C-alpha positions in Angstrom: 14.0 69.6 -20.5 10.1 71.1 -20.6 10.4 73.4 -23.4 12.8 70.6 -25.3 9.7 68.8 -24.2 6.9 70.9 -26.0 8.0 73.0 -28.5 7.5 72.0 -32.1 11.2 71.6 -33.5 12.6 71.0 -37.2 12.4 67.9 -38.0 11.7 66.6 -40.5 12.0 65.7 -42.8 15.3 68.1 -42.8 15.9 67.8 -39.4 14.2 65.8 -36.6 11.4 64.3 -35.7 8.6 67.1 -34.4 7.2 67.1 -31.3 3.1 67.5 -32.0 1.5 70.0 -29.3 -1.9 70.5 -27.6 -5.4 69.3 -26.4 -7.7 69.0 -23.7 -8.5 69.3 -20.3 -6.6 71.5 -17.5 -3.8 69.9 -15.4 -5.2 68.0 -12.7 -4.9 69.0 -8.8 -3.7 65.6 -8.2 -1.6 62.9 -10.2 -3.9 60.3 -11.1 -3.1 56.5 -10.4 -1.9 54.2 -12.5 -1.1 51.1 -12.6 2.3 51.2 -14.7 5.4 48.8 -15.8 7.9 48.0 -13.3 11.2 49.6 -14.5 12.8 45.6 -14.8 9.5 44.5 -17.7 10.1 48.2 -19.5 13.7 49.4 -20.3 12.1 52.9 -21.4 11.2 53.4 -17.6 14.3 53.7 -16.2 17.7 55.7 -17.7 20.0 53.5 -20.1 22.7 52.2 -18.7 25.0 52.0 -21.5 27.3 54.7 -22.4 25.8 57.8 -22.4 22.3 56.5 -22.1 22.6 55.2 -25.6 19.2 53.2 -26.1 19.0 49.5 -25.6 17.4 48.9 -28.9 18.1 45.1 -27.9 15.7 45.1 -25.1 13.0 47.8 -26.4 10.0 46.2 -28.0 6.8 47.9 -29.6 4.8 47.7 -26.7 7.3 49.4 -24.4 6.3 52.7 -26.0 3.3 53.3 -25.0 2.8 52.8 -21.6 6.3 54.6 -21.0 5.1 57.5 -22.8 1.9 57.8 -20.4 3.8 57.0 -17.6 6.0 59.8 -18.5 3.1 62.3 -19.0 2.1 61.2 -15.4 5.1 61.5 -13.9 5.7 65.1 -15.3 2.6 66.6 -14.8 3.0 65.7 -11.1 6.4 67.3 -11.4 4.5 70.6 -12.6 1.8 70.8 -10.7 4.8 70.5 -7.6 6.1 73.7 -9.3 2.9 75.8 -9.6 1.2 74.9 -5.9 4.7 75.2 -4.5 3.7 77.9 -1.7 7.3 79.7 -1.7 7.6 82.9 -3.7 8.6 82.2 -7.5 12.2 82.3 -8.3 14.5 81.1 -11.3 15.5 78.2 -9.4 11.8 77.0 -8.4 10.0 77.8 -11.3 12.1 78.1 -14.8 14.9 76.0 -14.0 12.6 73.3 -12.2 10.7 72.8 -15.2 13.8 72.6 -17.0 14.5 69.7 -15.1 11.2 68.0 -15.2 10.0 65.3 -17.9 12.7 63.4 -17.6 10.9 59.8 -18.7 8.7 61.8 -21.2 11.8 63.5 -23.0 13.7 59.9 -23.2 10.4 57.9 -24.3 9.7 60.0 -27.0 12.6 60.9 -28.4 13.1 57.2 -29.2 9.8 56.5 -30.5 9.8 59.5 -32.8 13.1 58.2 -34.1 11.6 55.1 -34.6 8.3 56.2 -36.1 10.1 58.0 -38.5 13.1 56.0 -39.7 11.9 52.4 -38.4 7.7 52.4 -38.7 5.6 49.5 -39.0 1.7 49.4 -38.5 1.8 48.9 -34.8 4.3 52.1 -34.2 2.1 53.5 -36.5 -1.5 52.7 -34.3 0.6 54.2 -30.8 1.4 57.4 -32.4 -2.2 57.7 -33.7 -3.4 57.0 -29.9 -0.8 58.6 -28.4 -1.0 62.0 -30.2 -4.2 63.6 -28.9 -3.2 62.5 -25.4 0.5 64.6 -26.1 -1.7 67.3 -27.2 -3.5 67.3 -24.5 -1.2 66.9 -21.7 0.9 70.0 -23.9 -2.0 72.1 -23.2 -2.5 71.1 -19.5 1.0 72.5 -18.6 0.9 75.7 -20.7 -2.6 76.6 -19.7 -2.4 76.0 -16.4 -3.2 79.6 -15.0 -1.1 78.9 -11.4 1.6 78.0 -13.2 1.7 80.9 -16.1 1.7 83.2 -13.1 4.7 82.1 -11.4 6.2 82.6 -15.0 4.7 85.7 -15.6 5.9 87.1 -12.3 9.6 86.5 -12.8 8.8 87.9 -16.6 8.1 91.1 -15.6 10.8 91.0 -12.9 13.5 89.9 -15.1 15.5 92.9 -15.1 16.2 92.9 -11.5 16.9 89.4 -10.6 20.8 89.1 -11.1 20.3 86.6 -14.0 23.0 85.5 -16.5 22.6 86.5 -20.1 21.4 82.7 -20.5 19.1 82.4 -17.9 17.3 85.5 -18.7 16.7 84.0 -22.6 15.9 80.7 -21.1 12.9 82.9 -19.2 11.9 85.2 -22.1 11.7 81.7 -24.2 9.4 80.1 -21.5 7.1 82.9 -20.5 6.7 83.4 -24.9 5.8 79.7 -24.8 3.0 80.3 -22.8 1.6 83.5 -24.5 1.7 82.0 -28.0 0.6 78.8 -26.1 -2.8 80.7 -25.2 -1.9 81.2 -22.1 -3.4 84.7 -21.6 -6.9 83.8 -23.3 -9.9 83.4 -21.5 -11.2 80.2 -20.5 -14.0 80.0 -23.7 -11.1 80.5 -26.4 -9.0 78.1 -24.5 -11.3 75.5 -24.6 -12.0 75.8 -28.1 -7.8 75.9 -28.5 -7.9 72.5 -27.0 -10.0 71.0 -29.7 -8.2 72.8 -32.5 -4.8 71.4 -31.3 -5.8 67.9 -30.7 -7.4 67.7 -34.2 -4.2 68.9 -35.3 -1.7 66.8 -33.7 -3.7 63.5 -34.9 -4.3 65.1 -38.6 -0.6 65.1 -39.0 -0.1 62.4 -37.4 -2.4 60.7 -40.1 -1.0 62.4 -42.5 2.7 61.2 -42.4 1.2 57.4 -42.3 -0.5 58.0 -45.2 2.1 59.7 -47.3 4.4 56.7 -46.1 2.1 54.0 -47.3 1.8 56.2 -50.6 5.4 56.5 -51.1 5.6 52.8 -50.6 2.9 52.2 -53.0 3.5 54.5 -55.2 6.7 53.0 -56.8 6.6 51.9 -60.4 7.1 48.1 -61.3 8.7 47.3 -64.5 8.4 43.9 -65.9 10.6 43.8 -69.1 14.5 45.3 -68.0 15.1 46.4 -71.2 12.7 49.2 -70.2 16.1 50.4 -68.0 18.0 50.8 -70.0 20.4 53.9 -69.4 20.4 52.9 -65.4 24.1 51.3 -64.3 24.1 47.9 -63.4 24.3 48.6 -59.7 20.8 50.4 -60.2 19.2 48.0 -62.5 20.7 45.4 -59.4 19.2 47.6 -56.4 15.5 47.7 -58.1 15.1 44.0 -58.3 16.1 43.8 -55.3 13.5 46.1 -54.0 10.8 44.2 -56.3 11.7 41.3 -54.3 11.6 42.6 -51.2 7.8 44.0 -52.1 7.3 40.0 -53.0 7.5 40.7 -57.0 10.7 38.6 -57.3 11.2 38.5 -61.3 10.3 42.3 -61.2 12.2 46.4 -61.0 11.0 48.2 -58.6 11.6 52.1 -59.4 10.5 52.9 -55.7 9.7 57.0 -55.3 12.0 59.4 -52.5 10.0 62.4 -51.1 10.8 64.7 -53.8 9.1 65.3 -57.2 11.8 64.8 -58.8 13.5 60.8 -59.0 16.9 59.8 -59.8 15.8 57.4 -62.1 15.2 60.3 -64.0 18.2 61.4 -65.6 19.5 57.9 -66.9 16.1 56.2 -68.1 16.1 56.4 -71.8 12.5 55.2 -72.3 10.6 58.2 -72.3 7.3 56.9 -71.9 8.7 55.5 -68.8 10.0 58.6 -67.6 6.8 60.2 -67.8 5.2 57.0 -66.0 8.0 58.1 -63.2 7.1 61.5 -63.1 3.2 60.6 -63.0 3.2 58.4 -59.7 5.5 60.9 -58.0 3.7 64.1 -58.8 0.1 62.3 -57.9 1.1 59.4 -55.3 -1.0 60.7 -52.1 -4.3 62.3 -54.3 -5.4 58.7 -55.6 -8.9 58.9 -54.2 -7.6 56.0 -51.8 -7.3 55.2 -48.4 -3.6 57.0 -48.6 -4.6 59.9 -50.4 -3.8 63.4 -48.3 -5.9 66.1 -49.3 -8.7 65.9 -47.1 -6.4 65.5 -44.5 -4.5 68.8 -45.5 -7.6 70.8 -46.5 -8.7 70.5 -42.6 -4.8 71.1 -41.5 -5.0 74.2 -43.2 -8.4 75.4 -42.0 -7.8 74.2 -38.2 -4.3 76.1 -38.7 -6.1 79.5 -39.9 -8.8 79.3 -36.8 -5.8 78.8 -34.3 -3.8 81.7 -35.2 -6.9 83.7 -35.4 -7.8 83.0 -31.4 -4.2 83.7 -30.7 -5.0 87.0 -32.2 -2.9 87.0 -35.3 -4.0 87.4 -39.1 -2.9 84.0 -40.3 -0.9 81.0 -39.3 2.3 82.5 -41.4 1.8 85.2 -38.8 1.7 83.1 -36.4 4.4 80.9 -37.1 7.0 82.9 -37.9 6.5 85.7 -35.4 9.3 84.0 -33.1 11.3 83.4 -35.9 14.5 85.4 -37.6 12.6 86.8 -40.2 9.9 87.9 -37.7 6.8 88.9 -40.6 5.4 86.6 -43.5 6.4 89.8 -45.5 9.9 89.5 -44.9 9.8 86.0 -45.9 7.7 86.6 -48.9 9.9 89.4 -50.4 13.3 86.8 -49.7 11.4 84.6 -51.5 9.8 86.7 -54.5 12.6 88.9 -54.9 14.1 85.7 -56.2 11.8 84.8 -58.6 12.6 87.1 -61.9 16.0 85.8 -61.8 15.4 82.2 -60.8 12.8 81.5 -63.5 14.4 83.6 -66.1 17.4 81.1 -65.9 15.5 77.9 -65.9 13.4 79.0 -68.7 17.3 79.7 -70.7 18.0 76.1 -69.5 14.6 75.0 -71.2 15.5 76.5 -74.5 19.1 74.4 -74.4 17.3 71.1 -73.3 14.7 71.5 -76.4 17.7 72.7 -78.5 18.9 68.9 -77.3 15.3 67.3 -78.1 15.3 69.2 -81.1 18.5 68.3 -82.6 17.9 65.0 -81.6 14.6 64.8 -83.7 12.5 63.8 -80.5 9.3 65.4 -82.3 8.0 66.6 -78.4 8.0 69.4 -76.4 10.4 68.9 -73.1 8.0 68.3 -70.1 9.3 68.1 -66.1 9.7 64.2 -67.2 12.2 65.1 -69.3 14.4 67.5 -67.7 17.3 65.5 -65.8 17.4 63.6 -68.5 18.0 65.8 -71.1 20.1 68.1 -68.3 22.4 65.4 -68.3 23.2 65.5 -71.8 23.1 69.4 -71.4 25.7 68.9 -68.9 28.3 66.8 -70.6 27.7 69.3 -73.8 29.3 72.1 -72.0 31.2 70.6 -69.3 31.9 67.5 -70.6 30.6 66.0 -67.4 28.1 63.7 -66.0 26.9 61.6 -63.1 28.2 58.0 -64.5 31.8 59.7 -64.5 31.8 60.7 -60.9 29.6 58.1 -59.0 32.6 56.1 -58.8 34.7 58.2 -57.1 31.9 58.7 -54.5 31.8 55.4 -52.5 29.8 56.1 -49.1 32.2 54.7 -46.6 35.2 56.8 -47.9 33.3 60.1 -48.2 31.9 59.7 -45.0 35.7 58.5 -43.4 37.3 60.8 -45.4 35.3 63.4 -46.5 32.5 64.4 -43.9 34.8 63.2 -40.7 38.0 64.6 -42.1 36.6 67.9 -43.0 35.4 67.8 -39.2 38.8 67.2 -37.7 40.4 69.7 -40.3 38.4 72.4 -38.9 37.2 71.5 -35.3 39.6 68.7 -34.5 37.3 66.3 -33.3 37.3 62.8 -34.9 35.1 60.0 -35.0 36.2 56.2 -34.5 33.4 53.6 -35.0 32.0 50.6 -32.2 30.1 47.7 -32.9 29.5 47.2 -29.1 25.9 49.1 -29.0 23.0 47.6 -29.9 20.6 49.5 -32.8 17.5 49.6 -34.2 18.1 48.1 -38.0 21.2 46.3 -39.0 22.0 49.1 -41.1 22.9 51.6 -38.5 26.4 52.7 -37.7 27.4 53.7 -34.1 30.5 56.3 -33.8 32.3 57.7 -30.5 32.9 61.2 -31.2 36.3 62.9 -29.1 37.5 66.3 -29.1 41.2 67.2 -29.9 42.0 66.5 -26.5 40.4 63.0 -26.6 37.5 63.7 -24.2 34.4 62.5 -25.7 32.3 65.0 -27.0 28.9 62.4 -28.2 27.8 59.2 -29.9 26.9 59.4 -33.4 24.1 56.9 -35.3 24.0 56.9 -38.8 21.1 55.1 -41.1 21.8 55.3 -44.4 19.8 53.6 -46.8 16.1 53.7 -48.0 13.3 51.1 -47.4 9.6 50.9 -46.6 9.5 51.6 -42.8 11.4 55.1 -43.0 10.1 58.4 -44.3 11.6 59.7 -47.1 13.9 62.8 -46.9 16.8 63.2 -44.4 17.2 64.6 -41.3 19.1 65.2 -37.7 17.8 64.2 -34.4 19.0 63.6 -30.7 18.3 60.4 -28.2 20.0 62.0 -25.6 19.9 66.0 -25.8 23.0 67.7 -24.7 22.4 69.2 -20.9 24.0 71.5 -18.6 22.3 70.4 -15.6 22.4 67.1 -15.5 25.7 66.5 -17.4 24.2 64.9 -20.3 26.2 64.8 -23.6 24.4 63.8 -26.8 23.7 61.2 -28.7 22.7 62.1 -32.4 21.6 60.4 -35.2 21.6 61.1 -38.6 19.0 59.6 -40.9 19.3 59.6 -44.9 17.6 57.7 -47.9 20.5 56.6 -49.9 19.4 53.8 -52.4 20.8 50.2 -51.0 23.1 48.7 -53.3 22.8 44.7 -53.9 24.6 42.8 -51.6 27.9 42.8 -52.8 28.1 46.1 -55.0 29.3 49.4 -53.2 27.3 52.2 -52.0 28.1 55.0 -55.2 26.8 58.3 -54.3 25.2 61.5 -56.8 26.6 64.5 -55.7 23.6 65.8 -54.2 23.8 62.9 -52.2 27.2 63.9 -51.0 26.0 67.3 -50.1 23.2 65.8 -48.1 25.7 63.4 -45.8 28.2 66.7 -45.4 24.5 68.8 -44.8 22.8 66.1 -42.0 26.3 66.2 -40.6 26.4 69.7 -40.2 22.8 69.4 -37.9 24.7 66.9 -36.4 28.2 68.8 -34.9 25.3 71.9 -34.1 24.0 69.3 -31.6 27.9 68.4 -30.7 28.9 71.3 -30.0 26.1 72.4 -27.8 27.8 73.9 -24.9 25.0 74.9 -22.6 23.3 74.5 -19.5 19.8 74.7 -20.2 18.5 72.0 -22.4 15.6 74.1 -23.7 18.3 76.6 -25.8 20.8 73.8 -26.7 22.4 72.3 -29.7 19.7 72.6 -32.8 16.9 74.4 -30.4 16.8 77.7 -33.1 14.8 79.5 -34.9 13.9 77.2 -38.1 15.7 79.5 -40.5 18.8 79.7 -38.4 19.1 76.1 -37.6 19.6 75.1 -41.5 22.3 77.5 -41.4 25.3 75.1 -39.9 23.9 72.3 -42.3 24.2 74.3 -45.1 27.2 76.3 -44.3 29.1 72.6 -43.8 27.7 71.7 -47.3 30.7 73.7 -48.5 33.0 71.8 -47.8 32.3 69.1 -49.7 34.0 70.7 -52.5 36.9 71.9 -50.8 40.1 71.2 -52.4 42.1 69.4 -49.4 38.7 67.7 -48.6 37.9 66.5 -51.8 41.1 65.2 -52.8 41.0 63.4 -49.3 37.6 61.5 -50.2 37.1 61.5 -54.0 38.8 58.1 -55.1 37.9 55.3 -57.4 36.1 52.8 -55.1 37.9 49.7 -57.4 41.6 51.5 -57.9 41.5 53.9 -55.1 42.7 56.6 -57.5 42.2 59.8 -57.1 40.0 62.0 -59.4 41.6 63.3 -62.0 42.1 66.7 -61.7 40.6 67.6 -64.9 37.2 66.0 -63.6 37.5 68.0 -60.6 37.9 71.0 -62.6 34.5 70.2 -64.3 32.7 69.6 -61.4 33.9 73.1 -60.1 32.7 74.6 -63.3 29.4 73.0 -63.6 28.8 74.3 -60.0 26.1 76.8 -61.1 24.8 74.3 -63.9 20.9 73.8 -63.8 20.5 76.8 -61.0 17.6 78.3 -62.4 15.9 74.7 -62.0 17.4 74.2 -58.6 15.8 77.4 -57.1 13.0 78.0 -59.1 11.5 74.3 -58.0 12.6 75.1 -54.4 10.7 78.6 -54.3 7.9 77.4 -55.4 7.6 75.1 -52.9 8.2 77.4 -50.6 5.6 80.0 -51.7 3.0 77.1 -51.6 3.6 77.0 -48.2 3.4 80.7 -47.7 -0.1 80.7 -49.6 -1.4 77.5 -47.4 -0.5 79.3 -44.3 -1.3 83.4 -45.2 -5.1 81.9 -45.8 -7.0 84.1 -43.5 -9.8 82.1 -40.8 -13.1 80.8 -42.9 -11.3 81.3 -45.6 -9.2 77.9 -45.5 -10.9 75.4 -46.9 -9.6 75.4 -50.3 -9.6 72.4 -53.0 -6.2 71.4 -52.9 -5.5 71.0 -56.9 -7.3 74.0 -57.4 -5.4 76.3 -54.3 -2.0 74.9 -55.4 -2.3 76.0 -59.4 -3.9 79.6 -58.7 -1.0 80.1 -56.4 1.8 79.0 -58.4 0.2 81.7 -60.8 0.2 84.1 -58.6 3.4 84.1 -57.6 4.8 83.6 -61.2 6.6 79.9 -60.3 3.9 78.4 -62.6 6.5 76.6 -64.9 4.9 73.4 -66.4 8.6 71.7 -66.5 9.6 73.1 -63.4 7.1 71.6 -60.7 7.7 72.0 -57.3 10.0 70.4 -55.7 6.7 68.9 -53.3 3.7 69.4 -54.4 1.2 70.1 -51.5 0.0 66.4 -51.5 3.3 65.1 -50.3 4.9 68.3 -48.9 6.0 66.5 -45.6 7.6 69.4 -44.2 4.8 71.0 -43.5 2.1 68.9 -43.0 3.6 66.2 -41.2 6.7 68.0 -39.8 7.7 71.5 -38.1 8.5 73.5 -40.9 4.7 75.1 -41.1 4.9 78.5 -42.6 8.8 77.6 -42.5 9.8 75.9 -45.9 11.2 79.5 -46.4 14.0 79.2 -43.4 16.4 77.1 -45.5 16.8 80.3 -48.1 16.8 82.5 -45.4 19.8 80.3 -43.7 21.6 80.6 -47.4 22.1 83.6 -46.6 23.7 83.2 -43.9 25.6 80.1 -44.7 27.1 81.7 -48.2 28.1 84.9 -45.8 29.9 83.0 -43.2 31.9 81.3 -45.9 32.8 84.5 -47.3 34.4 85.0 -43.6 36.5 81.8 -43.9 37.7 82.5 -47.7 38.4 86.1 -46.7 40.5 84.5 -43.4 42.4 81.6 -45.0 39.8 79.3 -45.7 39.6 75.6 -44.0 42.3 76.3 -40.9 41.9 74.6 -37.6 41.7 78.7 -35.8 39.1 79.4 -38.2 36.8 76.4 -37.2 37.4 77.2 -33.8 36.0 80.5 -34.0 32.5 79.7 -36.0 32.8 76.1 -33.2 32.8 79.5 -30.2 30.7 81.6 -32.0 28.1 80.1 -33.6 27.7 76.0 -33.3 28.1 76.2 -29.5 26.1 78.6 -28.5 22.3 76.6 -29.3 20.1 80.0 -29.0 21.2 80.8 -25.3 21.2 84.5 -26.5 20.0 86.4 -29.3 21.4 84.8 -32.7 20.7 88.1 -34.9 23.4 89.8 -32.5 25.9 86.5 -32.3 26.1 86.4 -36.4 26.8 89.6 -36.4 30.0 89.5 -33.7 30.9 86.5 -35.6 31.1 88.6 -39.2 31.8 92.2 -38.1 28.7 93.2 -39.8 25.2 92.5 -40.8 25.2 89.7 -43.8 24.9 90.0 -47.7 22.8 88.1 -49.9 25.4 88.9 -52.3 27.6 85.6 -52.1 25.0 83.6 -52.1 23.4 84.7 -55.3 27.3 84.6 -56.6 26.7 80.8 -55.8 24.1 80.1 -57.4 24.6 82.3 -60.9 22.1 84.2 -60.4 23.9 87.8 -59.5 
C-alpha cells in the first residue's frame, strides 16, 4: 500500500486520478494529537461494510473528505514512525511489508476523493483539493526523506540477493528503494529543503490547473440562438444541445459543449462554416483568455519547477527524470520512437488534406481548408471513397448493447468472465451503473462501476481508477471504475455512439481488465501500477476486439429494429480502418512532442511564453501543420499538467507497438479463443509489475516486439 499511496500513477485522463506528491518538514518523532471525527460521524474513517468495501456514497458528504484524509495522514505517519524506529534489525517483513500494509485509511479516503474531484466535483471539493494538495505533498516528503526509514530500506536493498526473497518481493524491494532515491532520499539537507518547497508548489499548481481547466471547458462552449445554424446535426444531437443549454440556464438556446480534445465531434457534421470556425476557435483558446481560467502562467511555473526538481536530483531535464523508471528509460529513445514516425505521418496527412481541398474546390467553396473544416470534409471524402459516414453507422452502436453484447461479450469469450448488473449499491451520480464481475468458476473477481456521460462536474477525457486495489496481503478484491464523456441523450432518446466512442469503451475496459485480473501479493505492484509505457498496452490491445467479426456481429445491431448491421456496411468500416490515419497520427505526435519539448527544457531555461514556445516546438519537430493542430494544445493538455503523464504522453505510442504486436500473436494462434485469452491473462494481465515487464512480454510473445504490425494497422508502411 505504501508505494501505491505515494507513487504518481497514470490517470488521467486516460487512466485514473494521479497521486500528487511532495513538500515540507521531516517526519515527526511522535504523531500529533488531533481531534478527529468519530467513525459514526464520518463513514470514511472505517472500512465500508458493503460488499467488497464498496464506497458508501449514500452516507459520504463533502465535509467528510478533508478530516478523513487528514486523520489518514496522521495515522499513516504514526504507522511509518513505528517502522522507522523499530529496534529490531530491518527485515523484509518488518520494513517493506510493513510499509505495504500501512496507510489503509489514507488510501481509502484519497481513492474516493480523487475519483470525485475528477468525475463529480463542485466548488467545495475543489477548495478542499487545493487545501489538501500541499499537505499531501508534505506528507509524502516526510516519509521519503526520513533518514532512519531510508537507512532500513537501503540496508535491505544492499542485501537483497541474500535474503531468500521471492521474485515479487525482490521487485517490491527494488521499486521501494528506487522510489526513495527518486524522491531525494540521498540528497543533502539543503537540497532536500529546496525539494520540499518545489514539490509543495508543484502539487498546488497541478490542482489549480485542473480546476482552471474544468472551469474553462465549461465556460468555453458555444451558444447558438438559431437552430438553423445547427444544420447537419442529428435530431438527437440537437436535442442534447438544447438540454445542455437548459442545464446552463440558457433555455431556448443550444449549447455546443467542449470536450477536452482539440477536435470537437460536432465539427464532422455542422454545415455552417462560420459556426465550425467559432467552435474550433473556442476549443483552441479555451484556457488562454486572460481571465481567472487562463492556465498559461500556471504552465510556465510548472515547467520551471519540474526542470529545477530534475536538476536537484541529478538529471539534465524533467524528461530524463520522468522516463528513467519507464520502459523507454531515456528521452532519446522516446523521441526517436516519435520523430521516426513524423515523415510518414505528415506525408500521409498532406495527401489527405489535398483530397479535402479538392472537395472544397469542387463545391466552389472559395477557401483554403483549415482545421475547422477537416472533419466535415473528411467525412465527405470517406463517403466518396468508402461510401461510409458516421450517420450510417451510429444507429447500430447503442451504448447499452455495445457494453453488454460487445465489451462484456468479448471478455467472456477470451477470459470466461461475466458481468451482472446490480442496483442495490449506492452511487455518486444517477448516471453511474454497477456490475458484479464473475470468473468462469462463479467466483467474484471484482465490482465494476461505469460512469458514461459528460456533465459540468466531470473533467474531460476517459479514464479508469480503483476505489479498492487488489491486495494479496488482505485478500481485498478490486473495486474499479471507468469514466467516459459521451454526450447524454435527451430524455427518451437512445445513447448512440460514434466509432471512436465504441473503441473508447473497449479501451477503458481494457484498463479495467488489467485491474480485475491482478493477482499479486503486494498492492504496490498490483494491476495498473506499471510504467506508463506499459499501462496503455492492455487498454489499447482490448480495442482490437471491437472489430473482431464474432464480437462485432454480436453488438452492432440497429437500436430500433435489432437487425444486424448489413455486411456491406461492415465491410466498409473494415476497409476504411486506415482512413484519416495521417491526420490522427500527426495530431497525436504533435501533442506527444509538445510534452517532450516542455519537459526537456534544462533548469533556468524553462520560463517560456507558452504560445511562442508551442509554435517553435511544433516547427522544430516538423509537425507544424495549421490544418492539423495537436490533439491537445499546451493550455489544455491535462495529461501532462494536471495528470500523471508529464514527459509520458509518448507512452500511448510505445504501448501501441506492444498492443499490435500482441494482437499479431493472437492472429497467428487462432484469434479469439479462450485458450489464447487465458495465456494473455496469465502472462500479461495478472502480473501487475511483480516482475520485469520486458522479460514477461518476450516470454509471452517468444521474441522482441516488432513495430511492423503497428505501421500496417495505421497504413503507414
